[in-house]
C-alpha positions, 0 to 999 in steps of 0.5 A, spaced: 642 056 428 635 055 429 632 048 430 626 047 425 624 040 424 622 034 428 623 031 435 629 035 436 625 041 435 619 039 439 624 037 445 627 043 445 621 047 445 619 043 451 625 044 454 625 052 453 618 051 456 620 048 462 625 053 463 620 059 462 615 056 467 620 056 472 622 063 471 615 065 471 614 062 477 620 064 481 621 071 478 614 073 474 618 073 468 618 068 462 613 070 456 616 076 454 623 076 457 625 069 455 620 065 451 619 070 446 626 071 444 628 064 445 622 062 440 625 067 435 632 065 436 632 058 437 626 056 433 625 061 427 619 064 430 617 071 427 616 076 433 609 077 432 608 069 432 613 068 438 609 074 442 602 070 440 604 063 442 607 066 448 601 069 450 597 062 449 602 058 453 603 062 459 597 066 461 592 060 463 597 055 466 603 059 469 599 065 471 594 061 475 598 057 478 603 062 480 598 066 483 595 061 487 602 060 490 604 067 491 597 068 494 598 062 499 604 066 502 601 073 502 605 076 496 599 078 492 596 085 493 589 083 490 586 090 491 592 093 486 591 087 482 584 088 481 585 095 479 590 093 474 586 088 470 582 094 466 588 097 464 592 091 462 585 089 458 585 095 454 592 096 453 592 089 451 587 090 445 591 096 443 597 093 443 595 087 439 592 092 434 598 096 434 602 090 433 599 088 427 601 095 424 609 094 425 613 090 421 616 084 424 623 087 424 621 093 427 617 090 432 623 085 434 628 092 435 623 095 439 622 089 443 629 088 444 630 096 446 625 095 451 628 089 454 635 092 454 632 099 458 628 095 463 634 090 464 639 096 465 634 100 470 633 093 474 640 092 474 642 100 477 636 099 482 639 093 485 646 096 485 643 102 488 639 099 494 
C-alpha cells in the first residue's frame, strides 16, 4: 500500500534514498533498478515521475562521489568512460523524447521487462562463470 502523506512519507523516502545510495556506491545500481520501482510501488509515483525524480536525486551526488571512490582504487576506465559520454548524452535525449510518447502503464511494463531480462542474464552469467 503506497505511503502518500506527511512525515511517514518523508521518512520513508529518506530511508529508501539511503538504501539506494548504498546500492549505487557498492554496485553501480540504485536509480533505475531500485529507486524508480520503489518510488512507484511505495509512494505512488507514476513511472515517468519516478524516472525523472531518480535522475535528479542520483546523478549529481552519488555519481560524483562513487566516481571519486572508484577512481581512487583504480576501478574507473577513463578512456572508456569518456567514450561513453556522447552516446549516453544523445541516448538520454532520445530516451526522454520517446518516454513522453509512451503511456505510463506501458512504460512500467517495458521497464519491468528490461529489469527481468537483465536480472536473468546477470544471474545466468554469475552461475556459469
